[in-house]
C-alpha positions in Angstrom: -121.8 -53.6 -218.1 -124.6 -53.9 -215.5 -126.2 -50.5 -214.7 -126.5 -49.2 -211.1 -130.2 -49.5 -211.4 -130.1 -53.1 -212.6 -127.5 -53.9 -209.9 -129.8 -52.5 -207.3 -132.8 -54.4 -208.6 -130.7 -57.6 -208.4 -129.6 -56.6 -204.9 -133.2 -56.1 -203.9 -134.0 -59.6 -205.2 -131.1 -61.0 -203.2 -132.3 -59.2 -200.2 -135.7 -60.6 -200.6 -134.4 -64.1 -201.0 -132.2 -63.7 -197.9 -135.1 -62.2 -195.9 -137.5 -64.8 -197.0 -135.0 -67.5 -196.1 -134.3 -65.9 -192.7 -137.8 -65.3 -191.9 -139.3 -68.4 -193.4 -137.0 -70.7 -191.5 -138.1 -69.3 -188.2 -141.3 -71.3 -188.2 -139.5 -74.6 -189.0 -136.7 -73.8 -186.5 -139.4 -73.2 -183.8 -141.2 -76.4 -184.6 -137.9 -78.1 -184.3 -137.2 -76.2 -181.0 -134.1 -74.8 -182.6 -135.1 -71.1 -182.7 -132.0 -69.5 -181.2 -130.0 -66.3 -181.0 -127.6 -67.5 -183.4 -130.3 -68.1 -186.0 -131.8 -64.6 -185.4 -128.4 -63.0 -185.8 -127.3 -65.1 -188.7 -126.1 -62.8 -191.5 -123.6 -63.2 -194.3 -121.5 -60.0 -194.3 -121.7 -58.0 -197.5 -119.9 -55.0 -198.9 -117.8 -52.6 -196.9 -120.4 -50.5 -194.9 -123.0 -51.5 -192.2 -125.8 -49.5 -190.9 -127.7 -50.4 -187.8 -131.1 -48.7 -187.3 -133.4 -48.4 -184.4 -136.3 -46.0 -184.1 -139.5 -45.2 -182.1 -138.4 -46.9 -179.0 -140.7 -44.7 -177.0 -138.6 -45.3 -173.7 -139.4 -49.0 -173.5 -136.4 -50.2 -171.6 -137.8 -53.7 -170.7 -139.4 -56.5 -172.7 -143.0 -55.9 -173.6 -145.8 -57.3 -175.8 -146.6 -55.3 -178.8 -149.5 -56.1 -181.3 -149.1 -54.9 -184.9 -152.1 -53.1 -186.4 -155.2 -54.9 -187.8 -156.1 -51.9 -190.0 -153.5 -49.8 -191.7 -155.2 -48.2 -194.8 -153.4 -46.4 -197.6 -154.9 -43.9 -199.9 -154.2 -42.7 -203.4 -151.1 -44.3 -204.7 -150.4 -46.0 -201.3 -153.7 -48.0 -201.4 -152.9 -51.7 -201.2 -149.1 -51.3 -201.0 -146.8 -51.7 -198.1 -146.9 -50.8 -195.2 -150.6 -50.6 -195.9 -151.1 -54.4 -195.8 -151.8 -56.3 -192.6 -152.6 -59.8 -191.3 -152.9 -62.8 -193.7 -152.5 -60.5 -196.7 -149.0 -59.3 -195.3 -148.1 -63.0 -194.6 -148.9 -64.1 -198.2 -146.9 -61.2 -199.6 -143.8 -62.1 -197.8 -144.3 -65.9 -197.6 -144.7 -66.0 -193.9 -146.0 -69.2 -192.4 -149.0 -69.2 -190.3 -148.4 -69.3 -186.5 -144.7 -68.9 -187.1 -142.5 -66.6 -185.1 -142.6 -64.1 -188.0 -146.4 -64.3 -188.0 -146.2 -63.2 -184.3 -143.6 -60.6 -184.8 -145.2 -58.9 -187.9 -148.9 -59.3 -187.9 -151.8 -59.2 -185.5 -153.8 -62.4 -186.0 -154.0 -64.8 -183.0 -151.8 -62.5 -181.1 -152.7 -63.6 -177.6 -152.1 -67.3 -178.2 -148.9 -66.6 -180.1 -147.6 -64.2 -177.4 -148.1 -67.0 -174.9 -146.0 -69.2 -177.1 -143.2 -66.9 -178.2 -143.1 -64.5 -175.2 -142.2 -60.9 -174.9 -140.3 -58.7 -177.4 -137.8 -55.9 -177.1 -135.8 -54.8 -174.1 -132.8 -52.6 -174.6 -130.4 -55.0 -173.0 -131.5 -57.5 -175.7 -131.1 -54.8 -178.3 -127.6 -54.2 -176.9 -126.7 -57.9 -177.5 -127.8 -57.6 -181.2 -125.9 -54.4 -181.7 -122.7 -55.7 -180.1 -123.0 -58.9 -182.3 -123.3 -56.8 -185.5 -120.2 -54.6 -184.3 -118.2 -57.7 -183.6 -118.7 -58.6 -187.2 -118.5 -55.1 -188.6 -116.6 -52.9 -185.9 -117.2 -49.6 -187.7 -120.9 -50.1 -188.2 -122.9 -46.9 -187.8 -125.7 -47.0 -185.3 -128.5 -44.6 -186.1 -131.5 -43.7 -183.9 -134.6 -42.4 -185.6 -136.1 -40.5 -182.7 -139.1 -40.9 -180.5 -136.6 -42.1 -177.9 -136.9 -39.8 -174.9 -140.7 -40.3 -174.4 -143.3 -42.8 -173.3 -142.8 -44.3 -169.9 -143.1 -43.5 -166.2 -139.3 -43.3 -165.6 -138.8 -41.2 -168.7 -141.5 -38.7 -167.5 -140.0 -38.5 -164.0 -136.5 -38.1 -165.1 -137.2 -35.7 -167.9 -135.8 -38.1 -170.4 -132.6 -38.8 -168.5 -133.0 -42.6 -168.1 -133.3 -42.9 -171.9 -130.3 -40.6 -172.5 -128.2 -42.6 -170.0 -129.1 -45.9 -171.7 -128.8 -44.7 -175.3 -125.4 -43.2 -174.5 -124.3 -46.6 -173.4 -125.5 -48.0 -176.7 -123.2 -45.4 -178.5 -125.2 -44.3 -181.4 -123.4 -42.2 -184.0 -126.4 -40.0 -184.7 -130.1 -39.4 -184.0 -133.1 -37.3 -185.1 -136.2 -36.1 -183.2 -139.9 -36.0 -182.7 -141.5 -36.4 -179.3 -138.2 -35.4 -177.7 -139.2 -31.7 -178.1 -142.3 -32.2 -175.9 -139.8 -32.2 -173.0 -139.6 -28.4 -173.8 -136.9 -26.6 -175.7 -134.8 -25.8 -172.5 -134.5 -29.4 -171.6 -133.9 -30.5 -175.1 -131.1 -28.0 -175.4 -129.6 -29.1 -172.0 -129.5 -32.8 -173.3 -128.4 -32.1 -176.8 -125.5 -29.9 -175.8 -124.1 -32.8 -173.8 -124.8 -35.7 -176.2 -121.6 -37.7 -177.2 -123.1 -38.2 -180.7 -124.6 -36.1 -183.5 -128.1 -34.5 -183.1 -129.3 -34.0 -186.6 -132.1 -32.1 -188.3 -131.8 -30.4 -191.7 -135.5 -29.2 -191.3 -135.0 -27.8 -187.8 -135.0 -24.0 -188.2 -134.8 -21.0 -186.0 -138.4 -19.8 -185.9 -137.5 -16.1 -185.6 -134.9 -15.9 -188.4 -136.0 -18.8 -190.6 -132.5 -20.1 -190.7 -131.1 -23.6 -189.8 -131.0 -24.0 -186.0 -127.3 -24.1 -184.8 -127.9 -26.7 -182.2 -129.0 -29.3 -184.8 -126.6 -29.6 -187.7 -128.3 -30.9 -190.9 -125.7 -33.7 -191.5 -122.6 -35.4 -190.3 -119.9 -36.9 -192.3 -118.4 -40.2 -191.5 -115.6 -42.4 -192.8 -116.5 -46.1 -192.7 -115.2 -49.0 -194.7 -112.9 -46.8 -196.7 -115.9 -44.7 -197.9 -117.2 -41.2 -197.0 -120.7 -41.4 -195.7 -123.1 -38.5 -195.1 -126.0 -38.9 -192.6 -128.7 -36.2 -193.0 -131.2 -35.8 -190.2 -134.9 -35.3 -190.9 -136.9 -34.5 -187.8 -140.7 -34.9 -187.7 -142.0 -32.1 -190.0 -145.3 -31.3 -188.3 -144.1 -30.7 -184.7 -146.1 -27.4 -183.9 -149.3 -29.0 -185.4 -149.2 -32.4 -183.9 -147.7 -31.4 -180.6 -147.8 -28.2 -178.5 -145.9 -25.6 -180.4 -145.7 -23.4 -177.1 -143.3 -26.1 -175.7 -140.6 -25.2 -178.4 -141.5 -21.8 -179.7 -137.8 -21.2 -181.0 -138.1 -23.7 -183.6 -139.9 -24.3 -186.9 -139.9 -27.6 -189.0 -141.6 -28.7 -192.1 -140.6 -31.2 -194.7 -138.2 -28.8 -196.5 -137.4 -31.1 -199.4 -135.9 -28.2 -201.4 -133.3 -27.8 -198.5 -132.9 -31.5 -198.4 -131.8 -31.5 -202.0 -129.4 -28.7 -201.2 -128.0 -30.8 -198.4 -127.6 -33.9 -200.6 -125.9 -31.8 -203.3 -123.6 -30.2 -200.6 -122.4 -33.4 -199.1 -121.9 -35.0 -202.6 -119.7 -31.9 -203.3 -117.8 -32.7 -200.1 -117.0 -36.2 -201.3 -119.8 -38.3 -199.9 -120.0 -41.6 -201.6 -123.1 -42.8 -199.7 -125.9 -40.5 -198.6 -128.1 -41.8 -195.8 -131.3 -39.9 -194.5 -132.1 -40.7 -191.0 -135.8 -39.7 -191.1 -138.9 -39.3 -188.8 -141.1 -38.3 -191.7 -143.3 -41.4 -191.8 -143.1 -44.1 -194.5 -145.4 -42.6 -197.1 -143.8 -39.1 -196.8 -140.3 -40.8 -197.2 -141.5 -42.5 -200.4 -142.6 -39.1 -201.8 -139.4 -37.5 -200.8 -137.3 -40.2 -202.3 -139.2 -39.4 -205.6 -138.5 -35.6 -205.4 -135.0 -35.5 -204.0 -132.3 -37.0 -206.1 -129.0 -38.6 -204.8 -130.3 -40.2 -201.6 -129.0 -43.8 -201.4 -130.8 -45.0 -198.1 -133.7 -43.6 -196.1 -134.0 -45.1 -192.6 -137.7 -44.4 -192.0 -139.4 -43.8 -188.7 -142.4 -42.3 -187.0 -145.3 -44.5 -188.5 -143.9 -47.5 -186.7 -143.9 -49.8 -189.7 -141.9 -53.0 -189.7 -141.0 -54.4 -193.1 -138.9 -57.6 -193.6 -137.7 -56.1 -197.0 -136.7 -52.6 -198.0 -138.8 -50.7 -200.5 -137.0 -49.3 -203.6 -138.1 -45.9 -205.0 -136.0 -45.2 -208.1 -132.5 -45.7 -206.7 -133.3 -45.0 -203.1 -133.5 -47.9 -200.6 -136.2 -47.3 -197.8 -135.9 -49.3 -194.5 -138.7 -49.5 -191.9 -137.6 -50.8 -188.5 -140.7 -51.0 -186.4 -141.1 -49.5 -182.8 -141.0 -50.0 -179.1 -137.5 -51.7 -179.3 -139.1 -54.7 -181.1 -136.7 -54.8 -184.1 -133.2 -53.9 -185.1 -132.4 -53.4 -188.8 -129.0 -54.3 -190.3 -128.2 -52.9 -193.8 -124.9 -53.9 -195.4 -123.9 -51.8 -198.4 -121.4 -52.2 -201.3 -119.9 -48.8 -202.0 -117.6 -48.8 -204.9 -116.0 -46.0 -206.9 -117.9 -43.4 -205.1 -121.4 -45.0 -205.5 -123.6 -47.4 -203.6 -123.9 -50.4 -205.9 -125.7 -53.0 -203.8 -127.1 -53.9 -200.4 -128.3 -56.6 -198.2 -130.8 -56.2 -195.3 -132.2 -58.0 -192.4 -134.9 -56.9 -190.0 -134.0 -58.6 -186.7 -136.8 -59.3 -184.3 -135.9 -58.9 -180.6 -137.5 -62.1 -179.1 -136.7 -61.5 -175.5 -136.7 -65.1 -174.4 -134.3 -66.1 -177.1 -131.8 -63.3 -177.1 -129.5 -63.2 -174.1 -129.5 -59.8 -172.4 -126.3 -57.8 -172.2 -125.4 -57.9 -168.6 -123.9 -54.4 -168.3 -127.0 -52.9 -170.0 -129.4 -54.9 -167.7 -127.6 -53.4 -164.8 -127.8 -49.9 -166.2 -131.5 -50.3 -167.0 -132.3 -51.5 -163.6 -130.3 -48.7 -162.1 -132.6 -46.2 -163.9 -135.7 -47.9 -162.7 -134.6 -48.7 -159.1 -135.8 -45.3 -157.5 -139.4 -45.9 -159.0 -139.7 -49.7 -158.8 -142.4 -49.7 -156.1 -144.5 -47.4 -157.9 -144.0 -49.1 -161.3 -144.8 -52.5 -160.1 -148.0 -51.7 -158.1 -150.9 -53.8 -159.4 -154.0 -51.6 -160.2 -156.2 -54.3 -161.6 -156.4 -57.2 -164.0 -157.3 -57.4 -167.8 -159.6 -60.2 -168.9 -159.2 -59.2 -172.5 -156.4 -58.2 -174.8 -155.4 -54.6 -174.6 -153.7 -53.1 -177.6 -153.2 -49.8 -179.4 -152.7 -49.8 -183.1 -155.1 -49.7 -186.0 -156.5 -46.7 -187.9 -159.7 -46.7 -186.0 -159.9 -49.0 -183.0 -157.7 -50.2 -180.2 -158.9 -51.6 -176.9 -156.5 -49.7 -174.8 -157.9 -46.5 -176.2 -161.5 -47.8 -175.7 -160.6 -48.3 -172.1 -159.3 -44.8 -171.8 -162.4 -43.4 -173.5 -164.5 -45.4 -171.0 -162.5 -44.0 -168.1 -162.9 -40.5 -169.4 -166.7 -40.8 -169.7 -167.1 -42.3 -166.3 -164.5 -40.3 -164.3 -165.1 -37.1 -165.9 -168.9 -37.4 -166.3 -169.0 -36.8 -170.0 -171.3 -37.7 -173.0 -168.4 -38.3 -175.4 -164.7 -38.8 -175.0 -161.7 -38.5 -177.2 -158.3 -40.2 -177.1 -155.5 -39.3 -179.4 -154.6 -41.7 -182.3 -151.0 -42.1 -181.1 -149.3 -45.4 -182.2 -147.0 -45.9 -179.1 -147.9 -48.1 -176.2 -147.4 -51.9 -175.4 -150.1 -54.5 -175.2 -151.5 -56.4 -172.3 -152.5 -60.1 -172.5 -155.8 -61.6 -171.2 -155.3 -62.6 -167.6 -152.4 -60.2 -167.1 -152.2 -57.9 -164.2 -152.3 -54.1 -165.1 -149.6 -52.3 -163.2 -149.1 -48.5 -162.9 -146.2 -48.9 -165.4 -148.6 -50.3 -167.9 -151.0 -47.4 -167.6 -148.1 -44.9 -168.0 -146.7 -46.8 -171.0 -149.9 -45.8 -172.9 -150.5 -42.4 -171.3 -147.1 -40.8 -170.4 -146.6 -37.4 -172.0 -145.8 -33.9 -170.8 -149.3 -32.5 -171.7 -151.5 -35.3 -170.4 -154.1 -33.3 -168.6 -157.7 -34.7 -169.0 -159.9 -31.8 -170.0 -163.6 -31.5 -169.7 -165.4 -29.1 -172.0 -168.6 -28.4 -174.0 -168.6 -28.8 -177.7 -171.3 -28.5 -180.4 -172.1 -31.3 -182.7 -170.7 -29.2 -185.5 -167.4 -28.7 -183.8 -167.0 -32.4 -183.0 -167.6 -33.0 -186.7 -164.9 -30.5 -187.6 -162.4 -32.2 -185.4 -163.1 -35.6 -186.8 -162.8 -34.3 -190.3 -159.6 -32.6 -189.5 -158.0 -35.5 -188.1 -159.2 -37.8 -190.8 -157.6 -35.5 -193.4 -154.3 -35.7 -191.6 -154.5 -39.5 -192.0 -156.2 -40.0 -195.4 -155.3 -37.1 -197.5 -154.1 -38.6 -200.8 -150.9 -36.4 -200.7 -148.5 -37.8 -198.2 -147.1 -34.4 -197.6 -150.4 -33.5 -195.9 -150.4 -36.6 -193.7 -149.0 -36.6 -190.1 -148.6 -40.3 -189.6 -150.9 -41.0 -186.6 -154.2 -43.0 -186.4 -157.8 -41.6 -186.1 -158.8 -39.9 -182.9 -160.5 -42.5 -180.7 -164.1 -41.7 -179.8 -166.1 -43.0 -176.8 -169.8 -42.6 -176.4 -170.4 -42.0 -180.1 -170.5 -43.9 -183.4 -170.0 -42.6 -186.9 -169.3 -43.5 -190.6 -166.2 -42.6 -192.5 -165.5 -42.9 -196.3 -161.8 -42.4 -196.5 -161.9 -41.5 -200.2 -164.2 -38.5 -199.8 -162.7 -35.0 -199.7 -162.2 -33.1 -196.4 -165.6 -32.1 -194.9 -167.5 -35.0 -196.4 -165.7 -38.1 -194.9 -167.6 -38.2 -191.6 -171.4 -38.9 -191.5 -174.0 -40.7 -189.4 -172.8 -39.4 -186.0 -174.9 -41.0 -183.2 -174.7 -40.5 -179.5 -174.6 -44.1 -178.1 -176.3 -43.4 -174.8 -179.6 -42.3 -176.4 -179.3 -43.6 -179.9 -180.0 -40.0 -181.2 -178.1 -38.5 -184.1 -175.6 -35.9 -183.1 -177.2 -32.5 -183.6 -174.8 -29.8 -185.0 -176.4 -27.1 -182.9 -176.6 -29.1 -179.7 -173.9 -28.8 -177.0 -172.3 -32.0 -175.6 -170.0 -32.6 -172.6 -166.7 -33.9 -174.0 -163.7 -35.3 -172.0 -160.4 -35.8 -173.6 -156.7 -35.6 -173.1 -153.5 -34.5 -174.9 -154.7 -31.1 -175.9 -152.1 -28.9 -177.6 -153.5 -25.8 -175.9 -151.4 -24.2 -173.1 -153.0 -24.0 -169.8 -155.3 -26.9 -170.2 -156.9 -27.7 -166.9 -157.8 -31.1 -165.4 -156.4 -34.2 -163.7 -153.6 -36.2 -165.4 -154.9 -38.9 -167.7 -152.9 -41.6 -165.9 -154.6 -40.8 -162.7 -158.1 -40.8 -164.4 -157.4 -44.3 -165.9 -155.9 -45.7 -162.6 -158.9 -44.5 -160.7 -161.3 -46.1 -163.2 -159.4 -49.4 -163.3 -159.2 -49.6 -159.5 -163.0 -49.2 -159.2 -163.5 -51.9 -161.9 -160.9 -54.3 -160.6 -161.3 -56.6 -163.4 -161.2 -55.0 -166.9 -162.9 -56.6 -170.0 -162.9 -54.5 -173.2 -164.1 -56.0 -176.4 -163.3 -54.6 -179.9 -166.1 -52.3 -180.8 -167.9 -51.7 -184.1 -168.8 -48.1 -183.5 -166.9 -46.9 -186.6 -168.2 -48.0 -190.0 -165.3 -47.6 -192.5 -165.9 -47.3 -196.3 -162.8 -47.8 -198.5 -164.2 -47.9 -201.9 
């Protein structure tokens, strides 16, 4: 008799073939002018349970452009393994044709020309169409939201997340977990969560005073679907008080808590769970390590690091699914649950090509209703971009280069710093830059642009600290962002060196002089986690800078020399 492990490996192969067939056909279909909604949604129903996964939407209600990263380095056991493969290497691994729709959706090369050919992606009215289609095929499918939902736009900021709450409620998720949502402040989070019509889960969200599970966020919820009992366990972002301002949610503590995760898995199994799903905002590499440490998890729906993979990754007997970000993808996972166990699966990562998928009319109306009070402010043109503006990549992104330039000029600084966050749509060459576009890459509840003095030594410490968060060989010490962006300065980084030795050759670009550890420099930045930070809001700084420039041209810089071997 075939073992479960062997059965899963066969299922993985079947999923690979199905994915390759679905993705590989897109290029040919497009060439034949047959790329259609039906082809994108084509799926042969499998098993008895369906999961629908969305994550890291970052409040993007409307279609956008979004460039995938050029550089996404893995360290230690993750080196050279997905998701740390990009561009042509990624396409070769998955058999993706050059210049195909899949090339455009999943890699960065020729992004501008392919974007003009294939159009925008995302839009929650298109996502609604996809979800409704899956539900028409499998009415009891579970819709699970991986978090980073109530954050990242002008309207989300001004409504304190209510626009996204209203739209997501209309999509009718069954459960969600959290990260940036907590930067609305614990009072506002409590207000929203207490009125959600679905489960708000987090096995690792604890009461900070009592070190006990927080009552507002149950660790799991049990569902019955397809004749099987399913447990969904929530895993919120573990490093909230480190990566984000802890003073905004002092009542809570987080952490990975994989020992408690094991307890929760054992508990739901004892309650009769036949399928255990972890809805995670750990980040992909953390999820891989957790899957190797916690037994009994069937599926991890991974979020936070914004990875989009056309095939799941199998760790032992745990299937890990990565569904991208910014509303660009929806994952469907069909599972065969037999005799109390998950025995096989079929998966499809569905790209949301906005010009191909018909928007759901009711959802379009609801989205427009959320945006209507702000439409004049959103649509005001601030300038024009003559170059591609993007954010993603471990070290460089032209959007962040623009923000760094704005900080130096508007705040009269020697050096500038922009956080290595991974959210934020792209702007094509020749495209107008609206106020909405600026807010899409700067909107947060602690966005003041500070101006301060730092010694060269302290700047080095900051860079080393952030580099260790990204390149520590132990995933449990990684926080899933990219390297802090630096303006006005160059440096060398050896990602395989220990902390304290990765960053060298720091040079002030204005003078060409080496950064003196003892000398003081004027530094401008934003997104400080410190309470009572003073300064103008970053979106105002960037808007003022773009208005003065009129036309923006930002070329990819070479101010960071990266050593990987």
